[in-house]
BALOBA-1460 file (C-alpha; in Angstrom, 3 decimals):
// residues 362
<rec num="1" residu="m" x="-215.226" y="-7.016" z="-109.477"/>
<rec num="2" residu="a" x="-217.123" y="-9.494" z="-107.398"/>
<rec num="3" residu="s" x="-214.924" y="-9.542" z="-104.286"/>
<rec num="4" residu="n" x="-214.768" y="-5.896" z="-104.048"/>
<rec num="5" residu="g" x="-218.679" y="-5.757" z="-103.940"/>
<rec num="6" residu="i" x="-218.722" y="-8.684" z="-101.516"/>
<rec num="7" residu="d" x="-216.308" y="-6.551" z="-99.344"/>
<rec num="8" residu="h" x="-218.286" y="-3.390" z="-99.939"/>
<rec num="9" residu="t" x="-221.201" y="-4.756" z="-98.892"/>
<rec num="10" residu="t" x="-219.898" y="-6.909" z="-95.827"/>
<rec num="11" residu="s" x="-218.516" y="-3.535" z="-94.507"/>
<rec num="12" residu="a" x="-221.903" y="-1.917" z="-94.660"/>
<rec num="13" residu="l" x="-223.325" y="-4.822" z="-93.200"/>
<rec num="14" residu="e" x="-221.233" y="-4.838" z="-90.180"/>
<rec num="15" residu="h" x="-221.743" y="-1.098" z="-89.904"/>
<rec num="16" residu="t" x="-225.603" y="-1.678" z="-89.527"/>
<rec num="17" residu="s" x="-224.967" y="-4.703" z="-87.008"/>
<rec num="18" residu="q" x="-223.147" y="-2.259" z="-85.157"/>
<rec num="19" residu="h" x="-225.890" y="0.442" z="-85.375"/>
<rec num="20" residu="i" x="-228.476" y="-2.174" z="-84.481"/>
<rec num="21" residu="n" x="-226.866" y="-3.386" z="-81.370"/>
<rec num="22" residu="d" x="-225.979" y="0.394" z="-80.445"/>
<rec num="23" residu="e" x="-229.993" y="1.046" z="-80.762"/>
<rec num="24" residu="t" x="-230.286" y="-1.733" z="-78.882"/>
<rec num="25" residu="s" x="-227.919" y="-0.604" z="-75.924"/>
<rec num="26" residu="k" x="-230.280" y="2.603" z="-75.729"/>
<rec num="27" residu="t" x="-233.426" y="0.855" z="-75.894"/>
<rec num="28" residu="e" x="-233.944" y="1.369" z="-72.020"/>
<rec num="29" residu="v" x="-233.154" y="5.079" z="-71.791"/>
<rec num="30" residu="e" x="-235.455" y="5.750" z="-74.949"/>
<rec num="31" residu="d" x="-238.259" y="3.981" z="-73.221"/>
<rec num="32" residu="n" x="-237.468" y="6.271" z="-70.091"/>
<rec num="33" residu="e" x="-237.649" y="9.283" z="-72.125"/>
<rec num="34" residu="a" x="-240.714" y="8.135" z="-73.825"/>
<rec num="35" residu="s" x="-242.678" y="7.749" z="-71.066"/>
<rec num="36" residu="a" x="-241.475" y="11.246" z="-69.994"/>
<rec num="37" residu="t" x="-243.028" y="12.987" z="-72.484"/>
<rec num="38" residu="s" x="-245.697" y="10.713" z="-73.746"/>
<rec num="39" residu="s" x="-248.143" y="13.231" z="-72.661"/>
<rec num="40" residu="s" x="-246.544" y="15.765" z="-75.287"/>
<rec num="41" residu="g" x="-247.162" y="13.209" z="-77.892"/>
<rec num="42" residu="s" x="-243.436" y="12.755" z="-79.222"/>
<rec num="43" residu="e" x="-241.909" y="10.645" z="-81.546"/>
<rec num="44" residu="d" x="-241.513" y="7.655" z="-79.051"/>
<rec num="45" residu="d" x="-245.008" y="7.627" z="-79.048"/>
<rec num="46" residu="s" x="-246.894" y="5.900" z="-81.898"/>
<rec num="47" residu="d" x="-249.977" y="4.487" z="-82.520"/>
<rec num="48" residu="f" x="-248.755" y="0.688" z="-82.080"/>
<rec num="49" residu="e" x="-248.085" y="-1.090" z="-78.913"/>
<rec num="50" residu="d" x="-244.415" y="-1.724" z="-79.507"/>
<rec num="51" residu="p" x="-242.758" y="0.587" z="-81.478"/>
<rec num="52" residu="d" x="-239.030" y="-0.699" z="-80.399"/>
<rec num="53" residu="d" x="-239.793" y="-3.954" z="-81.191"/>
<rec num="54" residu="l" x="-241.144" y="-2.923" z="-84.977"/>
<rec num="55" residu="l" x="-238.131" y="-0.701" z="-85.709"/>
<rec num="56" residu="t" x="-235.996" y="-3.721" z="-84.561"/>
<rec num="57" residu="k" x="-237.937" y="-6.113" z="-87.176"/>
<rec num="58" residu="l" x="-237.822" y="-3.296" z="-89.613"/>
<rec num="59" residu="r" x="-233.755" y="-3.291" z="-89.081"/>
<rec num="60" residu="k" x="-233.323" y="-6.627" z="-89.403"/>
<rec num="61" residu="s" x="-235.410" y="-6.996" z="-92.459"/>
<rec num="62" residu="t" x="-233.311" y="-4.402" z="-93.805"/>
<rec num="63" residu="e" x="-230.145" y="-6.364" z="-92.364"/>
<rec num="64" residu="a" x="-231.683" y="-9.531" z="-93.787"/>
<rec num="65" residu="a" x="-231.908" y="-8.821" z="-97.402"/>
<rec num="66" residu="f" x="-228.495" y="-8.234" z="-98.077"/>
<rec num="67" residu="t" x="-227.410" y="-11.320" z="-95.965"/>
<rec num="68" residu="l" x="-229.412" y="-13.357" z="-98.431"/>
<rec num="69" residu="y" x="-227.845" y="-11.722" z="-101.656"/>
<rec num="70" residu="l" x="-224.720" y="-10.482" z="-100.972"/>
<rec num="71" residu="i" x="-222.747" y="-12.076" z="-97.911"/>
<rec num="72" residu="k" x="-223.928" y="-15.345" z="-97.817"/>
<rec num="73" residu="p" x="-222.467" y="-16.765" z="-101.381"/>
<rec num="74" residu="m" x="-218.778" y="-18.138" z="-101.458"/>
<rec num="75" residu="v" x="-216.814" y="-15.683" z="-104.280"/>
<rec num="76" residu="d" x="-216.401" y="-18.971" z="-106.281"/>
<rec num="77" residu="t" x="-220.327" y="-19.610" z="-106.558"/>
<rec num="78" residu="f" x="-220.421" y="-15.839" z="-107.050"/>
<rec num="79" residu="n" x="-218.080" y="-16.141" z="-110.232"/>
<rec num="80" residu="a" x="-219.490" y="-19.488" z="-111.723"/>
<rec num="81" residu="v" x="-222.798" y="-17.798" z="-112.690"/>
<rec num="82" residu="e" x="-222.570" y="-18.222" z="-116.606"/>
<rec num="83" residu="l" x="-223.662" y="-15.180" z="-118.794"/>
<rec num="84" residu="c" x="-222.997" y="-14.276" z="-122.549"/>
<rec num="85" residu="e" x="-223.632" y="-11.116" z="-124.424"/>
<rec num="86" residu="n" x="-226.742" y="-12.167" z="-125.816"/>
<rec num="87" residu="d" x="-228.604" y="-12.450" z="-121.981"/>
<rec num="88" residu="v" x="-230.471" y="-9.527" z="-120.834"/>
<rec num="89" residu="i" x="-230.711" y="-8.239" z="-117.395"/>
<rec num="90" residu="i" x="-233.808" y="-6.089" z="-116.100"/>
<rec num="91" residu="a" x="-232.956" y="-3.916" z="-113.862"/>
<rec num="92" residu="g" x="-235.298" y="-1.965" z="-111.690"/>
<rec num="93" residu="f" x="-235.828" y="-0.732" z="-108.025"/>
<rec num="94" residu="p" x="-237.998" y="-2.228" z="-105.963"/>
<rec num="95" residu="k" x="-241.968" y="-1.557" z="-107.088"/>
<rec num="96" residu="s" x="-240.758" y="0.312" z="-110.427"/>
<rec num="97" residu="g" x="-242.742" y="-2.195" z="-112.556"/>
<rec num="98" residu="t" x="-240.101" y="-4.887" z="-112.682"/>
<rec num="99" residu="n" x="-242.256" y="-7.768" z="-112.982"/>
<rec num="100" residu="w" x="-243.971" y="-6.208" z="-115.915"/>
<rec num="101" residu="v" x="-241.230" y="-5.521" z="-117.620"/>
<rec num="102" residu="e" x="-239.929" y="-9.098" z="-117.044"/>
<rec num="103" residu="q" x="-243.384" y="-10.443" z="-118.316"/>
<rec num="104" residu="i" x="-242.896" y="-8.597" z="-121.805"/>
<rec num="105" residu="c" x="-239.307" y="-9.588" z="-122.107"/>
<rec num="106" residu="h" x="-240.388" y="-13.155" z="-121.657"/>
<rec num="107" residu="q" x="-243.278" y="-13.040" z="-124.123"/>
<rec num="108" residu="i" x="-241.244" y="-11.569" z="-126.683"/>
<rec num="109" residu="r" x="-238.577" y="-13.839" z="-126.717"/>
<rec num="110" residu="t" x="-240.780" y="-16.658" z="-126.327"/>
<rec num="111" residu="r" x="-242.779" y="-14.899" z="-129.110"/>
<rec num="112" residu="g" x="-246.141" y="-14.337" z="-127.271"/>
<rec num="113" residu="s" x="-246.217" y="-18.273" z="-126.982"/>
<rec num="114" residu="d" x="-245.686" y="-18.920" z="-123.176"/>
<rec num="115" residu="e" x="-248.391" y="-19.569" z="-120.431"/>
<rec num="116" residu="d" x="-247.343" y="-22.216" z="-119.330"/>
<rec num="117" residu="f" x="-245.449" y="-21.356" z="-116.471"/>
<rec num="118" residu="e" x="-246.390" y="-21.340" z="-112.804"/>
<rec num="119" residu="e" x="-244.390" y="-18.503" z="-111.572"/>
<rec num="120" residu="l" x="-242.401" y="-15.778" z="-113.392"/>
<rec num="121" residu="t" x="-239.249" y="-16.230" z="-111.256"/>
<rec num="122" residu="d" x="-238.801" y="-19.285" z="-112.803"/>
<rec num="123" residu="e" x="-238.626" y="-18.260" z="-116.018"/>
<rec num="124" residu="v" x="-236.762" y="-14.638" z="-115.186"/>
<rec num="125" residu="p" x="-234.770" y="-15.867" z="-112.014"/>
<rec num="126" residu="l" x="-233.907" y="-12.820" z="-109.315"/>
<rec num="127" residu="l" x="-230.012" y="-13.246" z="-110.569"/>
<rec num="128" residu="q" x="-228.970" y="-12.664" z="-106.347"/>
<rec num="129" residu="l" x="-230.743" y="-16.131" z="-105.986"/>
<rec num="130" residu="f" x="-227.277" y="-17.996" z="-106.773"/>
<rec num="131" residu="s" x="-226.734" y="-16.632" z="-103.445"/>
<rec num="132" residu="v" x="-229.361" y="-18.324" z="-101.539"/>
<rec num="133" residu="p" x="-229.664" y="-22.166" z="-100.983"/>
<rec num="134" residu="l" x="-233.213" y="-22.434" z="-102.572"/>
<rec num="135" residu="g" x="-232.909" y="-24.569" z="-105.494"/>
<rec num="136" residu="y" x="-232.470" y="-22.507" z="-108.337"/>
<rec num="137" residu="d" x="-230.136" y="-23.276" z="-110.879"/>
<rec num="138" residu="l" x="-229.193" y="-19.911" z="-112.645"/>
<rec num="139" residu="n" x="-227.298" y="-21.779" z="-115.223"/>
<rec num="140" residu="a" x="-230.109" y="-23.974" z="-116.188"/>
<rec num="141" residu="t" x="-231.462" y="-23.822" z="-119.561"/>
<rec num="142" residu="q" x="-234.075" y="-21.323" z="-120.339"/>
<rec num="143" residu="k" x="-236.926" y="-20.714" z="-122.824"/>
<rec num="144" residu="g" x="-236.111" y="-18.700" z="-126.028"/>
<rec num="145" residu="d" x="-232.746" y="-17.804" z="-127.802"/>
<rec num="146" residu="y" x="-231.329" y="-15.954" z="-124.826"/>
<rec num="147" residu="k" x="-231.737" y="-15.915" z="-121.045"/>
<rec num="148" residu="l" x="-233.135" y="-13.254" z="-118.885"/>
<rec num="149" residu="f" x="-232.714" y="-12.083" z="-115.317"/>
<rec num="150" residu="k" x="-234.162" y="-9.964" z="-113.076"/>
<rec num="151" residu="t" x="-232.235" y="-7.354" z="-110.261"/>
<rec num="152" residu="h" x="-232.602" y="-4.867" z="-108.047"/>
<rec num="153" residu="d" x="-228.996" y="-4.015" z="-107.975"/>
<rec num="154" residu="v" x="-226.126" y="-2.415" z="-109.884"/>
<rec num="155" residu="l" x="-223.624" y="-3.654" z="-111.952"/>
<rec num="156" residu="p" x="-220.702" y="-3.525" z="-109.598"/>
<rec num="157" residu="h" x="-222.866" y="-5.674" z="-107.159"/>
<rec num="158" residu="l" x="-223.404" y="-8.281" z="-109.782"/>
<rec num="159" residu="p" x="-221.625" y="-11.512" z="-111.130"/>
<rec num="160" residu="p" x="-218.403" y="-10.350" z="-113.183"/>
<rec num="161" residu="a" x="-220.022" y="-11.560" z="-116.450"/>
<rec num="162" residu="a" x="-222.877" y="-9.099" z="-115.914"/>
<rec num="163" residu="s" x="-220.893" y="-6.337" z="-117.772"/>
<rec num="164" residu="q" x="-221.165" y="-8.270" z="-121.141"/>
<rec num="165" residu="c" x="-224.662" y="-8.608" z="-120.863"/>
<rec num="166" residu="k" x="-227.444" y="-6.478" z="-122.925"/>
<rec num="167" residu="t" x="-229.029" y="-4.456" z="-119.490"/>
<rec num="168" residu="l" x="-232.332" y="-2.996" z="-119.906"/>
<rec num="169" residu="v" x="-233.041" y="-0.826" z="-116.821"/>
<rec num="170" residu="l" x="-236.416" y="0.746" z="-115.771"/>
<rec num="171" residu="f" x="-236.721" y="3.809" z="-113.696"/>
<rec num="172" residu="r" x="-240.450" y="5.122" z="-111.940"/>
<rec num="173" residu="n" x="-240.755" y="8.621" z="-110.418"/>
<rec num="174" residu="p" x="-239.498" y="8.766" z="-106.634"/>
<rec num="175" residu="h" x="-242.510" y="9.795" z="-105.210"/>
<rec num="176" residu="n" x="-244.815" y="7.001" z="-106.779"/>
<rec num="177" residu="t" x="-241.876" y="4.035" z="-105.940"/>
<rec num="178" residu="l" x="-241.937" y="5.064" z="-102.393"/>
<rec num="179" residu="s" x="-245.680" y="4.774" z="-102.081"/>
<rec num="180" residu="s" x="-245.923" y="1.753" z="-103.565"/>
<rec num="181" residu="y" x="-243.155" y="0.126" z="-102.054"/>
<rec num="182" residu="y" x="-244.310" y="1.292" z="-98.550"/>
<rec num="183" residu="k" x="-247.727" y="-0.006" z="-99.003"/>
<rec num="184" residu="w" x="-246.466" y="-3.309" z="-99.991"/>
<rec num="185" residu="e" x="-243.256" y="-4.330" z="-98.597"/>
<rec num="186" residu="p" x="-244.008" y="-4.624" z="-94.906"/>
<rec num="187" residu="q" x="-246.786" y="-6.854" z="-95.538"/>
<rec num="188" residu="f" x="-244.970" y="-8.771" z="-97.989"/>
<rec num="189" residu="t" x="-241.489" y="-9.243" z="-95.840"/>
<rec num="190" residu="g" x="-244.086" y="-9.818" z="-92.874"/>
<rec num="191" residu="y" x="-242.339" y="-7.759" z="-90.120"/>
<rec num="192" residu="d" x="-245.354" y="-5.163" z="-90.203"/>
<rec num="193" residu="p" x="-248.672" y="-7.201" z="-91.353"/>
<rec num="194" residu="r" x="-250.896" y="-4.515" z="-89.463"/>
<rec num="195" residu="c" x="-249.270" y="-1.467" z="-91.834"/>
<rec num="196" residu="e" x="-247.928" y="0.155" z="-88.454"/>
<rec num="197" residu="v" x="-244.666" y="1.426" z="-89.843"/>
<rec num="198" residu="t" x="-244.931" y="4.903" z="-90.475"/>
<rec num="199" residu="i" x="-244.146" y="6.442" z="-94.336"/>
<rec num="200" residu="e" x="-241.084" y="8.429" z="-92.593"/>
<rec num="201" residu="q" x="-239.639" y="5.327" z="-91.062"/>
<rec num="202" residu="f" x="-239.883" y="3.504" z="-94.131"/>
<rec num="203" residu="f" x="-238.285" y="6.075" z="-95.905"/>
<rec num="204" residu="e" x="-235.457" y="6.050" z="-93.457"/>
<rec num="205" residu="y" x="-234.758" y="2.395" z="-93.094"/>
<rec num="206" residu="k" x="-236.156" y="0.779" z="-96.652"/>
<rec num="207" residu="f" x="-235.898" y="3.436" z="-99.159"/>
<rec num="208" residu="n" x="-233.201" y="6.259" z="-98.032"/>
<rec num="209" residu="y" x="-231.060" y="3.613" z="-95.733"/>
<rec num="210" residu="q" x="-229.905" y="6.749" z="-93.765"/>
<rec num="211" residu="k" x="-230.515" y="4.874" z="-90.291"/>
<rec num="212" residu="t" x="-228.975" y="1.444" z="-91.666"/>
<rec num="213" residu="r" x="-226.067" y="2.575" z="-94.224"/>
<rec num="214" residu="i" x="-226.834" y="0.119" z="-96.475"/>
<rec num="215" residu="p" x="-227.165" y="0.363" z="-100.067"/>
<rec num="216" residu="l" x="-228.752" y="0.595" z="-102.207"/>
<rec num="217" residu="t" x="-230.713" y="3.891" z="-102.066"/>
<rec num="218" residu="y" x="-233.152" y="4.803" z="-104.786"/>
<rec num="219" residu="w" x="-230.606" y="7.596" z="-105.594"/>
<rec num="220" residu="d" x="-228.088" y="5.168" z="-106.124"/>
<rec num="221" residu="f" x="-229.605" y="2.899" z="-108.163"/>
<rec num="222" residu="v" x="-230.632" y="5.841" z="-110.848"/>
<rec num="223" residu="s" x="-227.139" y="7.556" z="-110.564"/>
<rec num="224" residu="t" x="-225.136" y="4.552" z="-110.737"/>
<rec num="225" residu="w" x="-227.198" y="3.229" z="-113.684"/>
<rec num="226" residu="l" x="-227.269" y="6.479" z="-115.288"/>
<rec num="227" residu="a" x="-223.792" y="6.308" z="-115.397"/>
<rec num="228" residu="e" x="-223.471" y="2.929" z="-116.296"/>
<rec num="229" residu="s" x="-225.316" y="3.860" z="-119.807"/>
<rec num="230" residu="k" x="-223.028" y="6.702" z="-120.483"/>
<rec num="231" residu="t" x="-220.336" y="3.825" z="-121.229"/>
<rec num="232" residu="k" x="-222.391" y="0.661" z="-121.656"/>
<rec num="233" residu="s" x="-223.185" y="0.563" z="-125.210"/>
<rec num="234" residu="n" x="-225.782" y="-2.601" z="-124.557"/>
<rec num="235" residu="c" x="-227.859" y="-0.709" z="-121.980"/>
<rec num="236" residu="l" x="-231.491" y="0.511" z="-122.704"/>
<rec num="237" residu="i" x="-233.327" y="2.930" z="-120.223"/>
<rec num="238" residu="i" x="-236.903" y="2.870" z="-120.177"/>
<rec num="239" residu="f" x="-239.770" y="4.540" z="-117.895"/>
<rec num="240" residu="y" x="-242.540" y="2.943" z="-116.232"/>
<rec num="241" residu="e" x="-244.768" y="6.035" z="-117.220"/>
<rec num="242" residu="d" x="-243.917" y="5.723" z="-120.657"/>
<rec num="243" residu="l" x="-244.879" y="2.064" z="-120.594"/>
<rec num="244" residu="c" x="-248.384" y="3.207" z="-118.949"/>
<rec num="245" residu="q" x="-249.159" y="6.011" z="-121.363"/>
<rec num="246" residu="d" x="-247.503" y="4.559" z="-124.879"/>
<rec num="247" residu="f" x="-247.356" y="0.778" z="-124.396"/>
<rec num="248" residu="d" x="-246.636" y="-0.018" z="-127.890"/>
<rec num="249" residu="r" x="-243.874" y="2.197" z="-128.453"/>
<rec num="250" residu="v" x="-241.969" y="1.288" z="-125.513"/>
<rec num="251" residu="a" x="-242.327" y="-2.313" z="-126.416"/>
<rec num="252" residu="e" x="-241.223" y="-1.868" z="-129.722"/>
<rec num="253" residu="k" x="-237.847" y="-0.393" z="-128.335"/>
<rec num="254" residu="v" x="-237.574" y="-3.117" z="-126.169"/>
<rec num="255" residu="r" x="-238.482" y="-5.712" z="-129.041"/>
<rec num="256" residu="q" x="-235.667" y="-4.063" z="-131.323"/>
<rec num="257" residu="f" x="-233.353" y="-4.272" z="-128.004"/>
<rec num="258" residu="l" x="-233.600" y="-7.733" z="-127.772"/>
<rec num="259" residu="g" x="-233.340" y="-8.294" z="-131.136"/>
<rec num="260" residu="t" x="-236.194" y="-10.739" z="-131.483"/>
<rec num="261" residu="t" x="-238.160" y="-10.272" z="-134.855"/>
<rec num="262" residu="l" x="-242.055" y="-10.673" z="-134.225"/>
<rec num="263" residu="t" x="-244.762" y="-10.991" z="-137.120"/>
<rec num="264" residu="k" x="-247.500" y="-8.301" z="-136.117"/>
<rec num="265" residu="a" x="-249.788" y="-11.192" z="-134.507"/>
<rec num="266" residu="e" x="-246.977" y="-12.295" z="-132.200"/>
<rec num="267" residu="m" x="-246.478" y="-8.670" z="-131.094"/>
<rec num="268" residu="e" x="-250.182" y="-8.503" z="-130.401"/>
<rec num="269" residu="r" x="-250.081" y="-11.514" z="-128.288"/>
<rec num="270" residu="v" x="-247.303" y="-10.267" z="-126.699"/>
<rec num="271" residu="k" x="-249.273" y="-6.977" z="-125.473"/>
<rec num="272" residu="y" x="-252.064" y="-9.146" z="-124.499"/>
<rec num="273" residu="l" x="-249.939" y="-11.347" z="-122.170"/>
<rec num="274" residu="s" x="-248.452" y="-8.333" z="-120.574"/>
<rec num="275" residu="s" x="-251.622" y="-6.557" z="-120.225"/>
<rec num="276" residu="f" x="-253.086" y="-5.422" z="-116.760"/>
<rec num="277" residu="e" x="-256.217" y="-7.493" z="-117.030"/>
<rec num="278" residu="y" x="-254.273" y="-10.490" z="-118.380"/>
<rec num="279" residu="m" x="-251.738" y="-10.564" z="-115.468"/>
<rec num="280" residu="k" x="-254.136" y="-9.368" z="-112.659"/>
<rec num="281" residu="t" x="-256.752" y="-12.426" z="-113.774"/>
<rec num="282" residu="n" x="-253.500" y="-14.719" z="-113.358"/>
<rec num="283" residu="e" x="-252.065" y="-13.167" z="-110.698"/>
<rec num="284" residu="s" x="-250.503" y="-16.394" z="-109.163"/>
<rec num="285" residu="k" x="-247.963" y="-16.232" z="-111.700"/>
<rec num="286" residu="f" x="-246.391" y="-13.014" z="-110.502"/>
<rec num="287" residu="d" x="-246.785" y="-12.931" z="-107.148"/>
<rec num="288" residu="l" x="-243.565" y="-14.431" z="-105.800"/>
<rec num="289" residu="h" x="-245.772" y="-16.948" z="-103.878"/>
<rec num="290" residu="g" x="-243.267" y="-20.285" z="-104.773"/>
<rec num="291" residu="l" x="-240.321" y="-17.853" z="-103.873"/>
<rec num="292" residu="r" x="-241.538" y="-17.031" z="-100.746"/>
<rec num="293" residu="k" x="-242.459" y="-20.251" z="-99.325"/>
<rec num="294" residu="k" x="-239.218" y="-21.456" z="-100.324"/>
<rec num="295" residu="i" x="-237.694" y="-18.473" z="-98.584"/>
<rec num="296" residu="a" x="-239.941" y="-19.256" z="-95.485"/>
<rec num="297" residu="d" x="-239.050" y="-22.654" z="-95.718"/>
<rec num="298" residu="l" x="-235.312" y="-21.840" z="-95.528"/>
<rec num="299" residu="a" x="-235.935" y="-19.443" z="-92.638"/>
<rec num="300" residu="e" x="-237.306" y="-22.411" z="-90.029"/>
<rec num="301" residu="t" x="-233.969" y="-24.316" z="-90.769"/>
<rec num="302" residu="s" x="-231.713" y="-21.479" z="-90.938"/>
<rec num="303" residu="d" x="-229.957" y="-18.530" z="-89.358"/>
<rec num="304" residu="y" x="-232.373" y="-16.104" z="-92.174"/>
<rec num="305" residu="y" x="-234.155" y="-13.603" z="-90.504"/>
<rec num="306" residu="l" x="-238.095" y="-13.585" z="-91.472"/>
<rec num="307" residu="e" x="-241.621" y="-12.958" z="-90.485"/>
<rec num="308" residu="k" x="-244.378" y="-15.103" z="-91.134"/>
<rec num="309" residu="s" x="-246.300" y="-12.995" z="-93.777"/>
<rec num="310" residu="s" x="-249.176" y="-12.435" z="-96.262"/>
<rec num="311" residu="t" x="-248.624" y="-11.871" z="-100.015"/>
<rec num="312" residu="p" x="-249.933" y="-8.371" z="-100.820"/>
<rec num="313" residu="s" x="-250.958" y="-7.676" z="-104.619"/>
<rec num="314" residu="f" x="-247.801" y="-7.058" z="-106.906"/>
<rec num="315" residu="l" x="-250.489" y="-5.703" z="-109.566"/>
<rec num="316" residu="n" x="-251.858" y="-2.270" z="-109.419"/>
<rec num="317" residu="l" x="-252.578" y="0.653" z="-111.760"/>
<rec num="318" residu="g" x="-250.289" y="3.127" z="-110.820"/>
<rec num="319" residu="a" x="-250.085" y="5.170" z="-114.211"/>
<rec num="320" residu="k" x="-252.140" y="8.077" z="-112.874"/>
<rec num="321" residu="r" x="-251.174" y="8.223" z="-109.076"/>
<rec num="322" residu="n" x="-249.835" y="11.505" z="-107.877"/>
<rec num="323" residu="a" x="-248.035" y="10.380" z="-104.982"/>
<rec num="324" residu="k" x="-246.403" y="13.395" z="-103.880"/>
<rec num="325" residu="n" x="-249.786" y="13.828" z="-102.352"/>
<rec num="326" residu="e" x="-249.559" y="11.216" z="-99.868"/>
<rec num="327" residu="i" x="-246.085" y="12.267" z="-98.730"/>
<rec num="328" residu="p" x="-245.476" y="14.887" z="-95.750"/>
<rec num="329" residu="q" x="-243.569" y="17.501" z="-97.264"/>
<rec num="330" residu="h" x="-240.518" y="17.347" z="-95.050"/>
<rec num="331" residu="l" x="-239.957" y="14.031" z="-96.743"/>
<rec num="332" residu="l" x="-240.415" y="15.831" z="-99.962"/>
<rec num="333" residu="d" x="-237.749" y="18.452" z="-99.112"/>
<rec num="334" residu="i" x="-235.411" y="15.451" z="-98.346"/>
<rec num="335" residu="m" x="-235.844" y="13.801" z="-101.639"/>
<rec num="336" residu="a" x="-235.459" y="17.073" z="-103.651"/>
<rec num="337" residu="n" x="-232.219" y="17.619" z="-102.110"/>
<rec num="338" residu="e" x="-231.316" y="13.771" z="-102.630"/>
<rec num="339" residu="w" x="-232.109" y="14.330" z="-106.381"/>
<rec num="340" residu="k" x="-230.135" y="17.670" z="-106.753"/>
<rec num="341" residu="e" x="-227.171" y="15.913" z="-104.811"/>
<rec num="342" residu="h" x="-227.090" y="12.578" z="-106.900"/>
<rec num="343" residu="i" x="-228.534" y="13.327" z="-110.042"/>
<rec num="344" residu="t" x="-228.901" y="17.040" z="-110.810"/>
<rec num="345" residu="d" x="-225.295" y="17.926" z="-109.818"/>
<rec num="346" residu="k" x="-223.751" y="14.536" z="-111.420"/>
<rec num="347" residu="f" x="-225.959" y="14.624" z="-114.798"/>
<rec num="348" residu="g" x="-227.774" y="18.073" z="-115.172"/>
<rec num="349" residu="y" x="-231.389" y="16.796" z="-114.871"/>
<rec num="350" residu="n" x="-233.338" y="19.397" z="-112.450"/>
<rec num="351" residu="d" x="-236.067" y="16.466" z="-111.534"/>
<rec num="352" residu="y" x="-237.409" y="13.210" z="-112.769"/>
<rec num="353" residu="e" x="-239.771" y="14.490" z="-115.658"/>
<rec num="354" residu="e" x="-236.860" y="16.092" z="-116.834"/>
<rec num="355" residu="m" x="-234.845" y="13.034" z="-117.332"/>
<rec num="356" residu="r" x="-237.749" y="11.048" z="-118.538"/>
<rec num="357" residu="a" x="-238.316" y="13.548" z="-121.488"/>
<rec num="358" residu="d" x="-234.194" y="13.378" z="-122.464"/>
<rec num="359" residu="l" x="-233.929" y="9.831" z="-122.116"/>
<rec num="360" residu="g" x="-237.563" y="8.177" z="-122.878"/>
<rec num="361" residu="g" x="-238.005" y="9.716" z="-126.183"/>
<rec num="362" residu="e" x="-237.599" y="8.185" z="-129.781"/>
């Protein structure tokens, strides 16, 4: 399974590299066309000074993410990650609340007793970090009775041993996920510090990946984990919105799934340490600054692509947002069509709320 996942992504990356080269070769022609049509306000015009350079960075950033996670590792290293059936993989699409769920799970396994860590990634490492020479030992002993790992990916792309682990899958409304991801990722990755990439460009390169042909789209993530949940008995799906609206109920479901017995006082402590107020006050524990620095240091000595960047806030109150009001109608139409193709036609859910009502209840 591991080699198939790597081969699949390698092929996708080769496609993307060729796509980028083809786009670069057309730059001069596009520049001439842009100059000829500038007075009409065409798509080649924009509010930023050098759109070609910015879009090149956007493409390279998309490609780099998968170079870091899936292309660089040797297969032997990939297979060497030691996992067992009591270990837990927390899977969420970027900006769906994954860090929050990591903190909940970490505090459950330590019975609400652990504030003594510099950064949550040290306690709940990103599973794909085995592929990047950053000094992380994913086989190191963790606190508690089981290991926790985070991923933004799907099971076929993970180490073979991951199939026996418990998997806690987190979904979030696609509109709010897109909006949150768009407002955060360009600054964090560093290619767009002035936030000049349009939401349409971001959608194509980072959410829907139609320009790059690299997985993983939002729809791939949801549909693949939905399919896994049908056959994988140790898989629990939860929803970001349910955590926001009924934390106690969902946290108890998570506790039962993890199999950790807590007293009432310990569960209250978990709730406090997982609250927005606590995490915002102690935001440096959750902002990936340490991981970010390690990647930046690596980028100065190797061929990894990385722009200098800031560290925007991970923590925002998103429960009451309605990002549909922020997304252009033509993108909403595309998203509706993608949902129908990947979710409705395969699983019968007409929209996100219908899926949430069916899977997120008691």
